[in-house]
N, C-alpha and C positions, 0 to 999 in steps of 0.2 A: 788766497783761501784754498782749502783743499778738502777732500773727502767727498763721499757720496751722500747727498741730502735729499730728503723727500720734498715734494711740492705741496701746494695747498690743494684742497679738494676740488675736483672738477668732474663733471659727469662724463661717463664713458661715451665713446662715439656710437651713434646709432647706425642704422643700415645705410642711411643716405645723408651723411653730415654735409653741411655747407663748408666752403673753404674757411670762413671765419671761425666756425666751430672747431674745425680741425686744428687751426693754428692756436686757438685758445687752449684746447686740450693738450697739445704738445708742450706748451709753455707752463701750464698751471697744474697739470695732473700730478698726483703722487707718482714717484718714479716707478714703484712696483706696479701700479695700475697701468702706466704707460708701457712698461716692459711686457706685461701680460697682454695688453691690447695688441701689441705688435707681434706677439707670438715668438719671442726670442728669449735669450738668456744673457743676463748682464755680464756673466763671467765667461761662459763658453761660446757665446754668439750663436749664429745659425749653423746648421749642418750644411755640408756642401750640396746635398741633394735638395734641401729646402731652398737654398739660395738660387740654385739653378732653376727650380720651379718658379720662384718669384721673378727671376729675370725673364723667363719665358712669358710670364703673365703680365708683368708691368712694363717690359721693354727696357732697353739700355738707359743708363743714367746720362742722358744727353739731351740737349735742347733740340726741339724740333726745328728742322731747317726747311724753309719754304722751297719748293722745287724751282730751281733757277731755269728760266726760259732758255732754250737752246738757240742756236744761230738762226734756224729756220723760223721759229716763232718771233724772235727779235726782228727778223727781216719783214715778216708779215705785219708786225705792229707798226713799222714805219709807213706802211701803205694805208693806215687808217686815218692819217692826217687829212683834214678837209681839203687843203689845197692839192694834196696828192690824189685824193679821190676825184677832184675836178680835172686834174691832168689826165687821169686814166679815162674819164669820160670823154675828154677832148681827144685823146688818142683814138678811142673807139669811133668817135665822130669823124675824125680825119680819114680813117680807113673806110668809113661808110660813104664818104664823098669822093673816095678814090685818091685822096691826097696822102699817098703812101709814105713819101719822104718825111712829111711833117709828123705822121703817126709814129714812124720808127724813131725819129729824133726825140719825141716826147717820151716814148717808152725807155729809151736809153738813159735819158736824164732821170726818170723815176727810179729805174733799177739801180743806177749808179748811186743815187742819193740813199736809197734803202740799204745798199750793200755797205757803203762807208759807215753809216750809223750803226748797223748791226754788228759789223766787224769790230768797231771800237768798243762797244758795250760788251761784246762777248769776250774780248781780250781782257778787259778789266775784271769780268766775272771769273775767268780762269785764274787770274793772279790772286784774287781774294780766296778762292777755294784752296789754292796751293798754300797760302798762309795759314788757313784754318787747319790743315793737315799736319803742320809742322809740330804741334804740341800733342803728345800722347801721354798724359799724366798717369801716375800710379798711386795707390794708397795702401796703407797697412790696415788689415781688418783681422778680427778674431773669428775664426770659424772652426767649429768642432774642438774648441779649447786651445787651438794653436794660432799663432800669428802668421798670416799669409800676405804676400805682396801681390795685388791684383790690379788690372787696369781699372781706372776710376769709372769707366763706362759699365763695368760689371757689378758695381755696388747696388744693393737692393735695400728696400725698407726693412729695418730690423737688424741690419748689420751693425756690429760693434766696431767703430773706427778708432784707431790709435793715432794720436797726434803728437808731434814733437816740433821743435824749433825749425822753421823753414818749410814745414809741410803746408800744402794748400788744402783747405777743407773741401772734400770731394762732393759733399751733399749737405743738406740741412740736417743738423744733429741736435739732440738734446743732451747736454753734458751730464755724464754719470759721475766722473771725477775730474777735477781741475786743480792743478798745482801751479799757482802763480802764473796763470795763463793770461797772455795778452795776444790780441788778434788785430791785424791790420785790416780794417773794414773800408779802407779808402775806395776800392773798386765798386763797393756797393752803395756807400753813403757819401763818399767824398770827404769824409772826416780824416784829417791828417794825423791826429793823435792815435796811438795804439789804444785799443779798448780792452779794459780788464774784464775777464770772464770768470765765472765761478759756477758751481753746481747748486747754488742756493736758489730757492724758489723765486719766481719773478716778482719784482717789486711793483706794486700798483702805483700808477701815476708817475712813473720814472721819466726823467727828462732825457734819457738816452734814446737814441734813434732805433736801437735794437735791444731785445731782451738780453739780460746778463747771462742767462743760463742756456743760451742758444748759440750755435755756431752755424754760419751760413756759407753755402757753396761759393767757391771762388775767392774767399778771404784766406789770408796766410797767417800762420802762427809766428809771432816774433819773439816770444819768450815763454818759458814754462812748458808744461806737458798736460795732456788730458786724454780721456777717452769718452766716447759718447755713442748713443744709439741713433741710427739714421731714421729720421721721421718723414723725409720727403726726398724724392729723387727727380731728375729730369725736369720736366715742365711744371712739376708741383713744388719745386724749390722757390725761394724768394726771388732769385734771379729769373727762373722760368716764368713766374707770374708777371714779372715786369716785361719779359719778352712777349708773353701772350697779350699783355695790355697794349703794347706798341703794335703788335700784329693786328689786333682788333681795331685799333684806331686808324691804321693805314690799310685795312683790309680792302682789297679790290674785288669788284665783281667780274662778270664775264660779258663779252660782247661778241658780235659776229656769230650769233647762234650758239654761244657758249664755247667757241673754239679758241678765243684769245682772252687774256686778262684785260680788264678795264682799268686803266690807270688815269682816267680823266680827273678823278678827285684830287690827285696830287700833281696836276699840271703846273708847269712853271709859268711865270708872267709872259715869257716869249711864246710858249705854246698856246696860252690863252689868246694872246694877240693874233697869232697866226690862224688859229681856229676862227676867231672873229673876222679876220681879213678874208679867210676863205669863204665864210658864209656871205660876207658882203659882196665879194666878187661873184659868187654863184648867183645871188639874187639879182645883182645888176646885169650880169650876162644874160640871164633869162628874160629880164624886163626888156633889154635892148633887142634880144632875139625876137621877142613877141612884137615889139614896135616896128622893127625892120620888116618882119613878115607881113604885118597888117598894112603898113604903108606901101610895100612893094606890090601886094596883091591888089590893093585899092587902085594903084596906078596902072595895073596890068603889065608890070615889068616882066619881060621875057628874056631868055638866053639868046644873045645876038648870034651865036654860032649854031643854035638849034631852035628855030622859031616854032617848031612843032611841039616843043616841051611845054606842058601847061605852066601857067604863071606861078601857081601855088607850089609846084614841085621845085621850080627854080629858086623861089624865095626861101624854101626850106633849106636848100643847099647853101644859099648866101648867108642866112641867119646862123647856121651851124659854123660856117667858116669864120664869121665875125666873132662868135662866142669862143672858138678855139684861140683866135688871135688875142682875145681880151685876157686870157688866163696867163699870168706871169710864171712860166715854167722854170725860170731861173732862180726864183726866191728859195725854194726848198734846198736846192743844191748849194747855193751860196751860204745859207744858214748852217747846213750840215758840215760843210768844209770848214767854216769858221769855228764851230763848236768842237769839231774833231781836232783842229789845230790847237785849240785851248786845252783839250784833254791831254794831248801829247806834251804840251808845255808843263802841265801839272805833273805828269809822270816824271819829267826831268827834275822836278822838285820833290820827288819821292812821294807823290800823292796819287792814290788810285781813285778813279772816278767810275762809279758803277753805271751811271747813266749820263750821256753826254750833255743832256739838258741841264744837269746840275751846275755845269760851268757857268751858264747864263744866270742861273738862280743866285749864285754867289755874287754876281755883279749887280743883282737887283736887291740884295739884302738891305733892309733898313734897320734891322736889329741883330746884334751878335750876342747870343746867350752863351756864356762860357763858364765852365767849372773853374774852381780855383786851384786846388792841389794838383800839381803835376802838369797843369795847363798854363795858367797865368804864373804859377810859381814853379820852382824846380822840382818839387816833390822830395826835397832833401833837407832835413833839419840841419841847420848850420849854426854853430856858436858864433855870435856876433858881438856880444858885450860881456864884461865881467865887472865885478865889484869885490875888491879884496883890500884889507887894511885901510878901509875908508876911502879908497881911490877908485875912480872909474877907469875902465880899460876898454879898448876897442880891439876886436879880433877880425883880422882881414883874411882874405883867401876866397877860393872858389870851390863850392861843392864839397866833396869828400876828399879832395886832394890835400894831404897833410904837408906837401912840399910847397904849397903856395900860401903866402900870407904869414903873419906873425901876430903876437900880442903886444900892443903898445898902449901907452897912457892916452886917455881920451883928450887931454889938453895939449898933447903933442910934445910934452917935455920928455927928456931922455931918462931912462931908468939906469941906475948903476949896474954895471956888468951886463947891460942889455935887457935884464928882466928882474923885476922886483922879487924878493924872497917870498912874499905873500902869494904872488901869482904862481910861483913854482910849487909851493906846498899845496895850494888849493887844487891845482890841476893834477898833481901827483896823487893826492887822496881820491880825487874824482875818478881817475883812471883805475886805481886799486879797487875802487868800489863799483867797477863796471865789468861786464862780460862781453861787450861788443868789440869788434875789431874791423879794420879796413884793410883790404888786400888788393893788389893789382891783378887784373885778369884781362883776357882778350875778349872783345866782343865778336860778333859774327863777321865783321869786316876785317878783323885782325888787329884793330886798334886797341892799344892798352889803356885801360881806365881803372880808376879806383872804385871798388865796389864795397858796400857796407855789409856786415854780417852781425845781426843782433838787434837789440832793442833800439828803436828810433830815437829815444831820449838819451841813450848812452853813446851813440855814435858821435855826436858833436863833441862830447867830452874827450873821447879818444883822439879825434882829429885835432882838437885844440891842444891837447897834451903833446902830440907829435910835432906840432909847430914850434915848440920850444925844447924839443929833444927828449921828451918823456915817451918812451916806446914801451907799450904794454908787454911785448914778448920778452924784453930785457928785464922787466920788473919781477918776473916769475922767480928768478934766482935771488934777487936782492930783497924782495918782500914776498916770500912764499905764503900763499893763502892757506889758512888753517880752518877757518869757519866762514860760512856764508849764510845769511838770512835774506832771501829774495824780497824785493819790494812787494807789498800787497796793498790793496785798495783800502784796507782798514788801518794798517800801520802807517802808510804814506811814506815809509822810509825803507832803505836797503842798508844792510850792515855786512861788512866783511872784517874779519880779524886776520891780520897778516903779521908774520914774523919779521923782525928787523935784523938783517945780517950786516948792515953797514955800521961802522963805528962812528962815534961822534954824536954831538948833541943837535945836529941840524936834521930837520925833516926833509930828506932828499938833498941832492946836490944843489947848493946855492939856495936852500930853502930857509924856513924860519927855524930859529934855535928854540927847541922845546923839549928835546929828549934828555932825560936824566939818567945817571948811571943805574943799571939794573933794570931799565925798562926795555924789554926785548920784543914787544909786540905793540901794535897800534890797532885801535878799533876805528875803521873808516865808515863814515855815514854820509849818505846823500839822500835827498828827497824833497818833499814839499816844504818850502821855506818856513811857514808858520810852525810846523811840527818840529823841524830841526832847531829853530831858534828857541822854542820852549824847553828843549833838552840841553841847552848850552848855559854854562855859568861863566865862561871866559871867552875872549876873542883875541884875534891878532889885530891890535889897534893900529892907529896911524903911525906910531913909532916903529912898528914892525916887531914889537915884543908882545908877550902874553899879558893881557890886562883883564880886569874885571868887566864882565858883560852887563853893565848896569842899564837902568831905564833909558838914559840918554843914548847910549850906543845901540840899544835895541830899537829905539824909535827911529834912529838914523837908518838902520838896516831895513826896517819896515817901510819907511818912506821910499827907499831905493827900490824895494820890491814892488810897491804900488806904481812907481814911475815906469819901471821896466814892463810890468804887466799891462799898463795902459798903452804901450807900444805894440801890443799883441805878441810879446815875447814870452816864451815858455821858460820859467825861472826855476832852477834847482839850487838848493843850498847844500854846502859841503862843510862837514865838521869832522873832528878827529879827537881821539882820546888815547894818549900813551898808556901802556899797561905793562906791569912787571912780568906777568905771565897769565895764561888763561887758567881758570879754575879746573881742577881735576874732574873729568867726566863731562865738561861743558859741551863737547861736540854732540853728545846724546841728549842734551836738554831740548825742551820744546822751544819753538821759535820765539814765542812771547817771553819766555824766561831769559833767553839770550839777549833779546832787545832790552828787557827791563834791567839786566845786569850792566850792559855796556852803554846804553843811551841815557846816561845821567852824567852831569858835570862835564859835558862835551866842550871842546874848544871850537868856537865858530871861526871858520877860515874865510869863506866868501860865497859869492853867488855867480852862477854861470847862466847866461840868458841866450836862448836859441830861437831861431825862426826859420820858417820855410821861405827862403828868399824869392823875390820876384825873378822870373826869367830875364836874362839879358835881352834887351830890345822890346820888352813888353810895353813899357811906358810909351815908347815911341810909336808902337803899333796902335795902342789905344788912342793916342793923340791923332794919328793918321786917320783912324776911323771917325773920330769926332770931326776932323776937318772935312771929311767926306759926307758929313751929316748922317752918320750911322751911329745909332745909340748902342752903347756897350753895356751889357748887364751881366753881373756876376751872380751865379746861382750855385751855392755850395752847401755842403753838409756841416761845415765848420761853425763855430760859435760866432755870434753877432759881432762882438768886439774884435775878434781876430779878423773876420771878413771885412769889417769896416776899415780897420787899420791898413790892411793890404790894399783895399780899394782906393784909399786916399793916397797911398804911396805910388800907385801906378796910374792915377789920374781918372779912375772911374767915378769916384766921389770928388767933385771939384768945388762944390759950394754947399752952403747950408740948406739950399733948396733940394739938393739931391738926397733921396730917401734910401735908408737901409732898413729892411724889414726882416723879422723872424717869421718863418713860414707857418708858425702856429696861428698867425692872424688869418691865414687862408682857410684854416680848418679848426676854429676855436673849440668846437664840441666834438671833434673827430670827423665831422662831415664838412665838405667844402661849401663856402658861402655862395650866394647867388651869382649869376654871371655878370650882372651889372656892377655889383660890389667888387667882384674879382677884377673886372676890367678897369675899374677906377683905381684900384690899388696897383695893379700891374703897370698901368700907364705912367705912373709917377715914380716908380721904384727903379733904383740902379743896382741894388744889392739885395739878394734873398739869402738868408742864412738858415741853418738847420733844415735844409731841404731834403726831402725824400725823393727818390726817382719819380714817384707819382706826382709830386708837387711840380717838378720840372715840366712834365707833360701838360699839366693844367695851365701853367704859365705860358707855355708856347701856344697852346690852343687859344688862350685869351688874346695873345698878340695877333694871331691869325684872324680872330673875330674883329679885331680893330683895323684890319686891312694891312697889317705889317707883314713883311717878308722876313722870316726869322732864320738865322743860321745858328746851329747848335754845335758846340765843340766841347770835347772833354775826353776822359779816359774811363774805361770800365763801363758797366751798365748804368752807372749813376749819371 
């Protein structure tokens, strides 16, 4: 969809609007009202002076970073452990009784322990800061009527942002214009599918995780173009609010008269145990000290070397000496050295550990909560199955590498000439109706890898085509594109019309015979299977020739679609229509008119099914966790069927008793259910689908209430 559209009525913001009122206004307001409220111009944007004033007033478009404690503060924090406090008291007592050697030895142990722990944590903090400074994104905005490229941190509320393919949305925006826009919201929601966006008003009771007329900071544009007005920056964005939510949940107080942060609320099991041990040792040492003192004074015990010393003074010295001896000064140093060794082992596996105690927490984890896309799966849509000419096919290979794998019959039988004509024609038309491509590039380490560029639904088609020798860059000369109608959420199909420079009646080299003399163009169509099938009157049948697409053939195709969809596969249908020539003036026609003219009496070619494959070794890792009595839970923004199918494939769902839930059951009326009900649901679930970032926080908090130690893994803020 495209164009600038008005929204539904919404009350303007008052002087002190709540966050929910702001969000509702941004999504539902008339576009003119929103532009006026933000004090900007939809065409010319802000002036440079006004943008500078707002930047000074609101601050940079960045997330707030909590001040990282320096080495000295980290060092002092190590001294607040109960056992360390007891050791410091013991050292002071040793000096008091003139046992200088013992006092110095205890102080050396304490300082060495604190130094090792502080140095390890400080080194990890420095590495994380260096990583955060590597990315300095820029954005295109309209200011004073002209397009300017500025740092994303300089964007302010009211800026008009221009977006194209590959751009990362720099702030939360309300779309003014959107032309076949699709956005990858995986970093925010965990949803693997690209999300269609438009400037249309927000649809009430939509099942989508995010409003269709909004773009959110950190999400990238995969197709189309758009411009929009910035409605929130920095900590006021959707991502910023999630960061603030996490910060408030883990917010630490102060201790030591407000000089040091209080991290006791997030202590690890080992830290809790050591604190408890320290308290126990302290209490027992005091009790023993008092008993020894009372018994010694009662018996009149005196110093044999100085009988003139009063008994009570001598017994104080004896009691203090016994107390010092009772405190195990070696425990903190042994624990710190062990954890530091674990940290360095993690670094060798390319894992940065912010706090050394986290190493022990991982060992104590009883639940692993994992995102799906990009964590349990590769985060790469890959074509794995085909159906063409009534035959099932399997597509092998790894990731986006077109040089690995091939297309073969599912039953293992050999195709003549290595590949069936129906497969060649299906993938040829699919590639002609795509704008994606894969290219080799070097990563930071210098290794060469295949990288996708374009829509995530089209990349698998291009990769599958190259596996059988159909290269998109070579098709430009053989089949020059003359007309394109992009995919839209309303049409559910994409159309390209390409010229045919090759002679002969075959659709592509080794393809199906269907071209007649005088037919110099082909209309290539791909899209949602039901929509494509409805537009077809013929198909490439089991014989490999063009046949009538009757009720029986359509039923067979629909059964195949249902079967593939039940396996959590994303299915696209491909069809074609040979044309003698395009009508005069057709390039200037409206998109709907082009579709109406070309998408009738199509020839159905086949189906291509893709999936985000599970990462290599994930199933074995899940099984290893289960063998260690660790519960593995998938929490994803994807749809329930897709999540459940992946969970079954990798062993998270192992029996009928394992439960997969939609997160809407946690907030049936928009508000979360009670804690007891929440805990009961969370305790029995293995998969949570359609999860928002806030849902994940609620789930983890429920697990903590149940006494479970949770480890969370994933990518992005979701």
